[in-house]
Backbone as JSON, one array per atom type, in Angstrom:
{
  "sequence": "MTVYSIAMVDSDGEIFHFYHPSATVDPEGAYKVGETDATRIHITEEVSDVSLWMRTHYWKNVAWVTREDKDSTYYTWTNEAWIFDSDKFMGEVRVLRNNKLMESDWTQIPDSPLTDAKKAEWTEYRQALRDVPSNNSGSTEVDQVIWPTQPTT",
  "N": [[24.51, 7.08, -19.09], [23.59, 7.87, -15.86], [20.64, 7.16, -14.12], [19.19, 8.67, -11.53], [16.77, 9.19, -10.29], [13.21, 8.97, -10.86], [10.61, 10.82, -12.21], [7.13, 11.3, -12.22], [5.01, 13.11, -14.19], [2.21, 15.34, -14.59], [-0.19, 16.66, -17.0], [0.22, 19.39, -16.72], [2.84, 19.53, -16.19], [3.47, 19.17, -13.6], [4.95, 17.48, -10.9], [3.8, 14.47, -9.67], [4.52, 12.13, -8.62], [7.44, 10.63, -7.39], [10.28, 8.72, -7.61], [12.9, 6.32, -6.84], [14.68, 4.38, -9.08], [14.73, 0.79, -9.47], [16.81, -2.03, -10.12], [16.08, -2.3, -12.75], [15.38, 0.13, -15.1], [12.61, 1.91, -15.9], [11.43, 2.97, -19.11], [11.53, 6.36, -20.42], [8.76, 8.59, -21.17], [5.33, 8.71, -22.44], [2.76, 7.66, -20.23], [0.27, 5.84, -18.54], [-1.47, 6.36, -15.6], [-3.67, 4.88, -13.81], [-6.51, 6.59, -14.53], [-5.18, 8.81, -15.29], [-3.3, 10.69, -17.56], [0.11, 10.63, -17.98], [3.63, 11.49, -17.84], [6.69, 9.86, -17.88], [9.74, 10.74, -16.53], [13.24, 10.72, -16.62], [15.63, 11.46, -14.13], [18.72, 12.76, -14.01], [20.49, 13.75, -12.2], [21.74, 13.92, -8.86], [19.42, 14.2, -6.25], [19.07, 15.79, -3.31], [17.15, 16.82, -1.53], [14.18, 15.83, -1.92], [11.5, 16.69, -1.6], [11.69, 19.54, -1.65], [12.82, 19.84, -4.21], [10.76, 18.87, -5.83], [8.85, 20.85, -5.4], [10.05, 23.04, -6.55], [10.51, 22.64, -9.22], [9.34, 21.98, -12.53], [8.06, 20.28, -15.42], [8.52, 21.15, -18.76], [8.13, 21.36, -22.18], [10.04, 19.29, -22.85], [12.07, 19.7, -20.91], [13.42, 20.43, -17.64], [12.15, 23.03, -15.66], [12.94, 25.68, -13.53], [11.29, 26.99, -10.71], [9.78, 29.36, -8.38], [9.45, 28.44, -4.94], [6.38, 27.23, -3.58], [4.06, 29.16, -1.6], [2.61, 27.94, 0.45], [0.91, 24.93, 1.54], [-1.5, 25.25, 0.37], [-1.53, 25.98, -2.25], [-1.73, 25.35, -5.73], [-0.25, 24.12, -8.75], [-0.94, 25.61, -11.68], [-1.38, 26.3, -15.05], [1.29, 27.21, -15.31], [1.76, 28.69, -12.96], [1.62, 29.38, -9.43], [-1.34, 28.92, -7.81], [-3.62, 30.07, -5.44], [-5.54, 27.86, -3.56], [-8.47, 28.24, -2.48], [-10.61, 26.64, -1.69], [-9.39, 24.31, -0.71], [-7.94, 25.4, 1.42], [-10.03, 26.57, 3.02], [-11.37, 24.23, 3.57], [-9.64, 22.97, 5.37], [-9.73, 24.86, 7.45], [-12.4, 24.58, 8.19], [-12.38, 21.96, 9.17], [-10.77, 22.29, 11.48], [-12.39, 24.13, 12.83], [-14.74, 22.57, 13.15], [-13.77, 20.63, 14.89], [-13.35, 22.18, 17.19], [-15.98, 22.9, 17.71], [-17.06, 20.36, 18.23], [-15.61, 19.7, 20.54], [-16.83, 21.38, 22.3], [-19.42, 20.58, 22.48], [-20.54, 19.37, 24.74], [-21.31, 21.45, 26.35], [-23.84, 22.2, 25.69], [-25.74, 20.3, 26.19], [-28.7, 19.1, 27.91], [-28.21, 18.24, 30.62], [-25.88, 19.51, 31.35], [-23.39, 20.81, 33.56], [-23.25, 23.55, 33.63], [-24.2, 26.95, 34.38], [-27.14, 28.83, 33.37], [-26.32, 31.28, 32.36], [-23.62, 30.8, 31.72], [-23.98, 28.79, 29.82], [-25.14, 30.33, 27.83], [-22.98, 31.97, 27.14], [-21.3, 30.06, 26.0], [-22.93, 29.25, 23.89], [-22.9, 31.56, 22.33], [-20.16, 31.64, 21.72], [-19.97, 29.28, 20.21], [-21.52, 30.0, 18.0], [-19.91, 32.0, 16.98], [-17.76, 30.44, 16.22], [-18.94, 29.06, 14.1], [-19.13, 31.14, 12.34], [-16.52, 31.61, 11.59], [-15.32, 30.76, 9.02], [-16.57, 32.56, 7.11], [-15.87, 35.01, 8.21], [-13.17, 35.11, 7.85], [-12.38, 35.24, 5.22], [-10.36, 36.43, 3.75], [-8.02, 35.31, 4.6], [-5.03, 33.37, 4.16], [-3.46, 31.56, 5.37], [-3.44, 29.24, 8.07], [-2.53, 30.21, 10.52], [-3.27, 32.84, 10.35], [-5.94, 32.98, 10.75], [-8.59, 34.26, 12.64], [-9.67, 33.3, 15.65], [-12.48, 32.83, 17.81], [-12.57, 33.67, 21.33], [-12.49, 31.16, 23.7], [-14.95, 30.55, 26.16], [-14.69, 30.49, 29.77], [-15.16, 27.73, 32.05]],
  "CA": [[23.99, 8.1, -18.23], [22.99, 7.31, -14.66], [19.33, 7.66, -13.74], [19.12, 8.67, -10.08], [15.38, 9.21, -9.87], [12.22, 9.05, -11.93], [9.46, 11.65, -11.84], [5.91, 11.18, -13.02], [4.44, 14.45, -14.28], [0.89, 15.42, -15.23], [-0.24, 17.47, -18.22], [0.72, 20.73, -16.41], [4.26, 19.42, -15.87], [3.59, 19.06, -12.15], [5.38, 16.17, -10.43], [2.87, 13.91, -8.69], [5.14, 10.94, -8.04], [8.89, 10.7, -7.53], [10.82, 7.5, -7.01], [14.23, 5.88, -7.23], [14.51, 3.13, -9.82], [15.4, -0.43, -9.01], [17.83, -2.46, -11.09], [15.54, -2.06, -14.09], [14.9, 1.5, -15.23], [11.51, 2.03, -16.86], [11.74, 3.98, -20.13], [10.84, 7.65, -20.39], [7.7, 8.76, -22.15], [3.93, 8.72, -22.03], [2.42, 6.58, -19.33], [-1.08, 5.97, -17.98], [-1.56, 6.0, -14.19], [-5.12, 4.84, -13.64], [-7.16, 7.38, -15.58], [-4.38, 10.01, -15.51], [-2.23, 10.68, -18.55], [1.32, 11.11, -17.33], [4.88, 11.31, -18.56], [7.77, 9.38, -17.02], [10.95, 11.49, -16.84], [14.45, 10.33, -15.89], [16.38, 12.55, -13.51], [20.11, 12.3, -14.1], [21.3, 14.42, -11.19], [21.35, 13.51, -7.52], [18.52, 15.13, -5.59], [19.21, 15.53, -1.87], [15.9, 17.15, -0.86], [13.16, 15.52, -2.93], [10.32, 17.54, -1.41], [12.02, 20.88, -2.16], [13.02, 19.73, -5.66], [9.44, 18.74, -6.46], [8.15, 22.13, -5.32], [10.76, 24.09, -7.29], [10.74, 22.22, -10.61], [8.25, 21.41, -13.32], [8.47, 19.79, -16.74], [7.92, 21.91, -19.85], [8.83, 21.26, -23.48], [11.14, 18.32, -22.71], [13.15, 20.16, -20.03], [13.02, 20.87, -16.3], [12.15, 24.47, -15.48], [12.98, 26.03, -12.12], [10.26, 27.95, -10.3], [9.81, 29.69, -6.96], [8.75, 27.52, -4.06], [5.03, 27.71, -3.26], [3.97, 29.81, -0.3], [2.06, 27.02, 1.46], [0.29, 23.72, 0.98], [-2.79, 25.61, -0.22], [-1.32, 26.44, -3.62], [-1.58, 24.3, -6.74], [0.42, 24.58, -9.95], [-1.89, 25.65, -12.77], [-0.98, 27.24, -16.12], [2.63, 27.71, -15.0], [1.74, 29.63, -11.84], [1.06, 28.89, -8.18], [-2.66, 29.5, -7.6], [-4.16, 29.77, -4.12], [-6.72, 27.01, -3.61], [-9.27, 28.65, -1.31], [-11.44, 25.51, -1.24], [-8.53, 23.44, 0.1], [-7.66, 26.13, 2.65], [-11.23, 26.65, 3.84], [-11.66, 22.87, 4.03], [-8.87, 22.74, 6.59], [-10.28, 25.74, 8.48], [-13.65, 23.98, 8.66], [-12.03, 20.79, 10.01], [-10.35, 22.82, 12.78], [-13.59, 24.71, 13.43], [-15.62, 21.47, 13.56], [-13.18, 20.02, 16.09], [-13.64, 23.06, 18.31], [-17.42, 22.74, 18.0], [-17.26, 19.05, 18.85], [-15.06, 19.75, 21.9], [-17.71, 22.18, 23.17], [-20.78, 20.04, 22.43], [-21.01, 19.04, 26.08], [-21.84, 22.64, 27.03], [-25.2, 22.47, 25.23], [-26.67, 19.22, 26.54], [-29.58, 19.52, 29.02], [-27.69, 17.99, 31.97], [-24.58, 20.16, 31.52], [-23.29, 21.44, 34.88], [-23.1, 24.99, 33.5], [-25.35, 27.82, 34.66], [-27.77, 29.34, 32.14], [-25.47, 32.38, 31.86], [-22.43, 30.18, 31.09], [-24.45, 28.13, 28.59], [-25.34, 31.39, 26.84], [-21.63, 32.35, 26.67], [-20.83, 28.98, 25.11], [-23.76, 29.32, 22.68], [-22.34, 32.68, 21.56], [-18.85, 31.17, 21.23], [-20.19, 28.29, 19.16], [-21.97, 30.72, 16.82], [-18.72, 32.67, 16.46], [-17.0, 29.4, 15.51], [-19.62, 28.81, 12.82], [-18.88, 32.3, 11.48], [-15.09, 31.73, 11.3], [-14.98, 30.77, 7.59], [-16.99, 33.79, 6.42], [-15.15, 36.15, 8.79], [-11.74, 35.02, 7.53], [-12.3, 34.94, 3.78], [-9.11, 36.95, 3.19], [-6.86, 34.58, 5.15], [-4.41, 32.38, 3.28], [-2.72, 30.65, 6.24], [-4.19, 28.9, 9.27], [-2.14, 31.09, 11.63], [-3.9, 34.16, 10.14], [-7.36, 32.87, 11.11], [-8.95, 34.82, 13.95], [-10.58, 32.4, 16.34], [-13.1, 33.45, 18.99], [-12.02, 33.24, 22.62], [-13.32, 30.15, 24.38], [-15.33, 30.94, 27.51], [-14.24, 29.63, 30.88], [-16.25, 26.87, 32.53]],
  "C": [[23.28, 7.43, -17.05], [21.65, 7.97, -14.39], [19.22, 7.52, -12.23], [17.69, 8.57, -9.57], [14.49, 9.22, -11.1], [11.05, 9.88, -11.4], [8.32, 11.35, -12.78], [5.28, 12.56, -13.0], [3.09, 14.4, -14.98], [0.94, 16.36, -16.43], [0.19, 18.92, -17.99], [2.21, 20.71, -16.11], [4.53, 19.28, -14.39], [3.96, 17.63, -11.77], [4.35, 15.66, -9.42], [3.41, 12.63, -8.08], [6.64, 10.98, -8.38], [9.46, 9.44, -6.89], [12.21, 7.2, -7.55], [14.09, 4.52, -7.91], [15.23, 1.96, -9.16], [16.46, -0.79, -10.06], [17.38, -2.21, -12.52], [14.95, -0.66, -14.13], [13.82, 1.53, -16.31], [11.83, 3.14, -17.87], [10.96, 5.28, -19.92], [9.68, 7.64, -21.37], [6.31, 8.71, -21.54], [3.61, 7.48, -21.22], [1.04, 6.86, -18.76], [-1.04, 5.5, -16.53], [-3.04, 6.05, -13.84], [-5.77, 5.54, -14.81], [-6.34, 8.61, -15.97], [-3.33, 9.78, -16.59], [-1.01, 11.32, -17.9], [2.51, 10.93, -18.27], [5.93, 10.89, -17.54], [9.06, 10.07, -17.48], [12.11, 10.97, -15.99], [15.12, 11.58, -15.33], [17.81, 12.06, -13.37], [21.05, 13.08, -13.2], [20.84, 13.91, -9.83], [20.5, 14.6, -6.89], [18.56, 14.83, -4.1], [17.92, 15.82, -1.11], [14.77, 17.02, -1.87], [11.96, 16.45, -2.81], [10.55, 18.95, -1.97], [12.16, 20.85, -3.68], [11.68, 19.64, -6.39], [8.67, 20.06, -6.45], [8.78, 23.21, -6.2], [11.09, 23.72, -8.73], [9.44, 21.75, -11.25], [8.77, 21.12, -14.72], [7.75, 20.58, -17.82], [8.78, 21.75, -21.1], [10.12, 20.46, -23.38], [12.33, 18.81, -21.88], [12.58, 20.55, -18.66], [13.15, 22.38, -16.23], [12.12, 24.73, -13.98], [11.93, 27.1, -11.85], [10.45, 28.29, -8.83], [9.05, 28.63, -6.18], [7.37, 28.09, -3.76], [5.0, 28.25, -1.84], [3.47, 28.88, 0.8], [1.47, 25.81, 0.75], [-1.02, 24.02, 0.27], [-2.67, 26.16, -1.64], [-1.17, 25.23, -4.53], [-0.96, 24.93, -7.99], [-0.56, 24.47, -11.12], [-1.44, 26.69, -13.78], [0.32, 27.97, -15.79], [2.65, 28.81, -13.94], [1.17, 28.94, -10.61], [-0.24, 29.65, -7.95], [-3.17, 29.07, -6.23], [-5.45, 28.99, -4.27], [-7.56, 27.29, -2.36], [-10.16, 27.51, -0.8], [-10.63, 24.58, -0.33], [-8.25, 24.1, 1.45], [-8.88, 26.16, 3.57], [-11.67, 25.27, 4.33], [-10.91, 22.57, 5.31], [-9.37, 23.61, 7.74], [-11.57, 25.13, 9.05], [-13.39, 22.74, 9.52], [-11.62, 21.26, 11.4], [-11.54, 23.39, 13.54], [-14.52, 23.61, 13.96], [-15.09, 20.75, 14.8], [-13.47, 20.86, 17.33], [-15.12, 22.98, 18.7], [-17.68, 21.42, 18.73], [-16.76, 19.04, 20.3], [-15.96, 20.53, 22.85], [-19.16, 21.69, 23.14], [-21.36, 19.82, 23.82], [-21.66, 20.24, 26.78], [-23.31, 22.87, 26.71], [-26.2, 21.37, 25.59], [-27.48, 19.62, 27.79], [-28.98, 19.3, 30.41], [-26.27, 18.53, 32.16], [-24.53, 20.85, 32.88], [-23.2, 22.97, 34.83], [-24.38, 25.74, 33.89], [-25.94, 28.28, 33.33], [-26.92, 30.45, 31.52], [-24.24, 31.82, 31.14], [-22.83, 29.47, 29.8], [-24.63, 29.16, 27.48], [-23.99, 31.86, 26.28], [-21.11, 31.33, 25.67], [-21.64, 28.96, 23.81], [-23.23, 30.42, 21.75], [-20.99, 32.29, 20.94], [-19.03, 30.2, 20.06], [-20.7, 28.96, 17.87], [-20.78, 31.44, 16.17], [-17.82, 31.67, 15.71], [-17.63, 29.12, 14.15], [-19.36, 29.94, 11.82], [-17.42, 32.44, 11.05], [-14.79, 31.7, 9.79], [-15.37, 32.07, 6.88], [-16.27, 35.02, 6.95], [-13.67, 36.17, 8.46], [-11.51, 34.73, 6.06], [-11.01, 35.46, 3.14], [-7.87, 36.24, 3.68], [-6.34, 33.58, 4.13], [-3.54, 31.38, 4.05], [-3.52, 30.42, 7.51], [-3.82, 29.83, 10.43], [-2.66, 32.52, 11.47], [-5.37, 34.16, 10.56], [-7.57, 33.42, 12.51], [-10.04, 33.94, 14.56], [-11.21, 33.12, 17.51], [-12.47, 32.89, 20.27], [-13.01, 32.3, 23.3], [-13.68, 30.63, 25.77], [-14.73, 30.01, 28.57], [-15.43, 28.79, 31.32], [-16.6, 27.2, 33.95]]
}
């Protein structure tokens, strides 16, 4: 039997590493990756799109099971279901928000060329940016996030 690929799966059957063997094929079975208990599984079919295959397959009871593709990168496979990871999603929203805040820092320094009225507009905008995570708690995709409108300079 030809082994085309090898998948490393965690205790939930989720693939966390996928590779093509060299001349020597490591045996299947239990394997320790750092502190993680894993299982090495041989894949005996050619896989043309590894990323899609990893998202649509998991290991259960010594067999590959097909599943629906996850909706986005913010889902993790837990107890045989895709679960939305709000912490991961909000972490990305905060990174985007922090970048917008950083890009507007110059508007708040004492020697900014802005008038007091413009500085106040930017202060309001920056507060709206800080409120983005709490105002978008129902969002599950970055393109659903409602961002405040940046003032003109």
